[in-house]
C-alpha positions as CSV (number, residue, x, y, z in Angstrom):
1,M,80.9,93.9,114.2
2,V,82.6,90.7,113.4
3,V,83.5,91.9,109.9
4,L,84.8,95.2,111.3
5,A,86.9,93.4,113.9
6,G,88.3,91.0,111.2
7,A,89.1,94.0,108.9
8,S,90.9,95.8,111.7
9,L,92.9,92.7,112.6
10,L,93.8,92.1,109.0
11,S,95.0,95.7,108.6
12,V,97.2,95.4,111.7
13,L,98.7,92.1,110.4
14,V,99.4,93.7,107.0
15,T,101.0,96.7,108.7
16,V,103.2,94.5,110.9
17,G,104.2,92.4,107.9
18,I,105.2,95.5,105.9
19,V,107.3,96.8,108.8
20,L,109.0,93.5,109.3
21,S,109.7,93.1,105.5
22,L,111.4,96.5,105.6
23,L,113.0,96.3,109.0
24,L,115.1,93.1,108.7
25,P,117.1,94.2,105.6
26,A,117.3,97.7,106.9
27,L,118.9,96.4,110.2
28,S,121.5,94.7,108.0
29,F,122.1,98.1,106.3
30,F,122.5,99.9,109.6
31,R,125.1,97.4,110.9
32,E,127.4,98.8,108.2
33,V,126.2,102.4,108.0
34,S,125.5,104.5,111.1
35,V,122.1,106.0,111.5
36,S,123.6,109.5,111.9
37,E,125.5,109.1,108.6
38,F,122.4,107.9,106.9
39,L,120.1,110.7,108.2
40,F,122.5,113.6,108.1
41,G,124.9,112.9,105.4
42,T,124.8,115.1,102.3
43,R,126.2,112.7,99.7
44,W,124.2,109.8,98.3
45,T,126.3,107.6,96.0
46,P,125.5,104.0,96.9
47,R,126.5,102.5,93.6
48,F,130.0,103.6,92.9
49,T,132.6,101.1,94.1
50,G,135.2,102.8,96.4
51,Q,133.2,106.0,96.5
52,E,130.1,104.9,98.3
53,S,128.3,107.4,100.5
54,Y,125.0,106.9,102.2
55,G,123.7,110.3,103.3
56,V,120.0,110.4,102.6
57,L,119.5,114.1,102.8
58,P,119.8,114.7,99.0
59,L,116.8,112.3,98.6
60,I,114.9,114.0,101.4
61,T,115.4,117.5,99.9
62,G,114.2,116.3,96.5
63,T,111.1,114.8,98.1
64,A,110.5,117.9,100.2
65,W,110.7,120.2,97.2
66,T,108.3,118.2,95.0
67,T,105.9,117.7,97.8
68,F,105.9,121.4,98.8
69,I,105.4,122.6,95.2
70,G,102.6,120.0,94.8
71,L,100.8,121.3,97.8
72,L,101.1,124.9,96.6
73,V,99.3,123.8,93.5
74,A,96.8,121.4,95.0
75,I,95.6,123.3,98.1
76,P,94.3,126.6,96.5
77,F,92.8,124.9,93.4
78,G,91.4,122.0,95.4
79,L,89.8,124.1,98.0
80,G,88.5,126.6,95.4
81,A,86.9,123.7,93.5
82,A,85.5,122.4,96.8
83,V,83.9,125.7,97.7
84,Y,82.4,126.2,94.3
85,L,81.0,122.6,94.2
86,A,79.6,122.7,97.7
87,E,78.3,126.3,97.9
88,Y,77.9,127.9,94.5
89,A,77.4,125.3,91.8
90,P,73.8,124.4,90.7
91,W,72.9,120.8,91.3
92,R,73.1,119.9,87.6
93,V,76.5,121.5,87.2
94,R,77.8,119.8,90.4
95,K,76.5,116.4,89.1
96,V,78.7,116.8,86.0
97,L,81.8,118.6,87.4
98,K,82.5,116.4,90.4
99,P,82.8,113.1,88.4
100,V,84.9,115.0,85.8
101,L,87.2,116.3,88.6
102,E,87.5,112.8,90.1
103,V,88.6,111.4,86.7
104,L,91.9,113.1,87.3
105,A,92.5,110.7,90.2
106,G,92.1,107.7,87.8
107,I,94.7,108.7,85.4
108,P,97.9,106.6,85.7
109,S,100.7,108.4,87.3
110,V,103.1,107.4,84.5
111,V,100.9,109.4,82.1
112,Y,101.3,112.5,84.4
113,G,105.1,111.9,84.3
114,F,105.2,112.0,80.5
115,F,102.9,115.1,80.6
116,A,105.5,116.8,82.8
117,L,108.4,115.8,80.5
118,T,106.7,116.7,77.2
119,F,104.5,119.6,78.0
120,V,105.1,121.3,81.4
121,A,108.9,121.4,81.3
122,P,109.5,122.4,77.7
123,F,106.4,124.4,76.9
124,V,104.9,125.9,80.1
125,L,108.1,126.6,82.1
126,D,110.6,127.2,79.3
127,D,108.6,128.9,76.5
128,L,105.7,130.5,78.4
129,L,107.3,131.5,81.7
130,G,110.8,131.8,80.4
131,L,112.3,129.9,83.3
132,D,115.8,128.5,82.9
133,V,115.0,124.8,83.6
134,G,116.1,121.7,81.9
135,T,114.2,118.6,80.9
136,F,114.2,117.5,84.6
137,S,113.4,119.7,87.5
138,V,111.6,119.5,90.8
139,L,109.4,122.4,89.7
140,S,107.8,120.5,86.7
141,A,107.5,117.3,88.8
142,G,105.9,119.3,91.7
143,I,103.4,121.1,89.4
144,V,102.2,117.9,87.9
145,L,102.2,116.2,91.2
146,G,99.9,119.0,92.5
147,I,97.6,118.5,89.6
148,M,97.3,114.8,90.4
149,I,96.4,115.4,94.1
150,I,93.8,118.2,93.4
151,P,91.0,115.6,93.3
152,T,92.0,114.3,96.7
153,V,91.8,117.8,98.3
154,A,88.7,118.9,96.3
155,S,86.6,115.8,96.8
156,L,87.2,115.2,100.5
157,S,86.9,118.9,101.3
158,E,83.7,119.2,99.3
159,D,82.2,116.2,101.1
160,A,83.1,117.8,104.5
161,M,81.6,121.2,103.5
162,S,78.4,119.5,102.1
163,A,78.0,117.7,105.5
164,V,77.7,121.1,107.3
165,P,74.0,121.5,108.3
166,D,72.0,124.1,106.3
167,S,70.7,125.5,109.6
168,L,74.1,127.1,110.1
169,R,74.0,128.7,106.7
170,Q,70.5,129.9,107.3
171,G,71.4,131.4,110.7
172,S,74.3,133.3,109.0
173,F,72.0,134.6,106.3
174,A,69.5,135.7,108.9
175,L,72.1,137.8,110.6
176,G,72.8,139.6,107.3
177,A,75.9,137.8,106.1
178,N,76.3,137.3,102.4
179,K,77.2,134.0,100.6
180,M,81.0,134.5,100.7
181,R,81.1,135.6,104.3
182,T,78.9,132.6,105.3
183,T,81.2,130.3,103.4
184,L,84.4,131.6,104.9
185,R,83.2,132.4,108.4
186,V,80.6,129.6,109.0
187,V,80.9,126.7,106.6
188,F,84.7,126.6,106.3
189,P,85.4,126.5,110.1
190,A,82.6,123.9,110.6
191,A,84.3,121.6,108.0
192,V,87.9,122.3,109.0
193,S,88.5,118.8,110.3
194,G,87.6,117.2,107.0
195,I,89.5,119.9,105.1
196,A,92.6,119.3,107.2
197,A,92.3,115.6,106.8
198,S,92.1,116.0,103.0
199,I,95.2,118.1,102.9
200,V,97.2,115.8,105.1
201,L,96.0,112.8,103.0
202,A,97.1,114.6,99.9
203,L,100.5,115.3,101.5
204,S,100.9,111.6,102.3
205,R,100.1,110.7,98.7
206,A,102.5,113.3,97.4
207,V,105.3,112.0,99.5
208,G,104.7,108.5,98.3
209,E,104.2,109.2,94.6
210,T,106.7,107.4,92.4
211,M,106.3,107.6,88.7
212,I,105.9,111.4,88.3
213,V,109.0,112.2,90.3
214,A,111.0,109.3,88.8
215,L,110.4,110.5,85.3
216,A,110.3,114.3,85.7
217,A,112.4,115.3,88.8
218,G,115.7,113.7,87.8
219,T,117.8,110.6,88.5
220,Q,120.9,112.2,90.1
221,A,120.8,112.5,93.9
222,R,122.0,115.9,95.0
223,M,121.1,118.6,97.5
224,V,118.3,120.6,95.9
225,G,118.4,124.3,96.7
226,G,115.7,125.7,94.5
227,P,112.7,124.7,92.4
228,T,114.4,125.0,89.1
229,E,117.0,122.4,90.0
230,F,116.8,118.7,89.3
231,G,117.2,116.1,91.9
232,Q,116.1,112.6,93.0
233,T,113.4,111.7,95.5
234,M,113.2,108.8,97.8
235,T,110.6,107.0,95.7
236,G,112.5,107.9,92.6
237,F,115.6,106.2,93.9
238,I,113.6,103.1,94.9
239,A,112.0,102.9,91.4
240,Q,115.4,103.4,89.7
241,T,117.3,100.9,91.8
242,A,114.7,98.1,92.3
243,T,115.3,96.7,88.8
244,G,116.6,93.3,89.8
245,E,120.3,94.1,89.2
246,S,121.2,94.5,92.8
247,T,122.2,91.2,94.5
248,P,120.0,90.4,97.6
249,G,121.9,90.6,100.8
250,T,124.4,93.2,99.6
251,L,124.7,96.7,101.1
252,S,123.5,98.3,97.9
253,Y,120.5,96.1,97.9
254,N,119.7,96.9,101.5
255,T,119.8,100.6,100.8
256,L,116.4,100.1,99.2
257,F,114.9,98.9,102.5
258,A,116.6,101.6,104.5
259,V,115.1,104.3,102.3
260,G,111.8,102.5,102.2
261,L,111.7,102.3,106.0
262,L,112.3,106.0,106.3
263,L,109.6,106.7,103.7
264,F,107.2,104.5,105.7
265,A,108.1,106.3,108.9
266,I,107.4,109.7,107.3
267,T,104.0,108.7,105.9
268,F,103.1,107.0,109.2
269,V,103.8,110.2,111.1
270,I,101.8,112.2,108.5
271,N,98.8,109.9,108.9
272,M,99.0,110.0,112.7
273,I,99.0,113.8,112.5
274,S,95.9,113.6,110.2
275,I,94.1,111.4,112.8
276,R,94.9,113.9,115.6
277,L,93.7,116.8,113.5
278,V,90.4,115.2,112.7
279,R,89.8,114.3,116.3
280,K,90.8,117.7,117.6
281,F,88.7,119.8,115.2
282,R,85.8,117.4,114.6
283,E,82.4,119.0,115.0
284,A,79.3,116.9,115.9
285,Y,75.9,118.1,114.6
């Protein structure tokens, strides 16, 4: 109990420290730029002297597109892998496939970024699918981002489905249901809290991913209107700008903390939603 209390206190202190480290420079930024201009402006050009504009919507649209595409890839493949591993795979196959799947989570994200640049964009999208995309696009970044978060969805969902008691499955079989109906009508609803938590956790990770979107999505902040367009994300802007060239205390330097604070707020809200979903749909057996 003492260890748990100490760990909880440490996590609270770390969270407070992170918020303060972002908040103080961000407040300096918002003394010169209004919150409404920052949140609802459609031009983001913080580096050009005499033409500065601090509307963060272009970065938000880039982030939204890459995250949305990533979830479109990760959710069906991740849940499909979880269903197979939990309900259909023999024990020996499951023992091999699950560690192999989780290896994807250990690959550095910069490797995924180069994979998007050198394989997905020029070969899969241009040559195989015939899509008119350039080297950079939110589509290629989102696809590879989805591949990266598949293990998060698959592993956590499989754990939740495996935790469902066999008595529920046996009762379904006794009533005449086949394997697929039992999986979809009994096991899946019983594990929905863990599945929902895995999806929201994957969403949080997708929003905060840096290297894939910094390399593959593009470096020009613009309003992204479609998946084949290029654009910059919030994390991509932070990675590109935090190079040591900005002078501490200047407005351009403080933009990093304003965007970082917004990113922290978004991920915090996502995690709070995850906690509420888990508590709402949790089943006790």
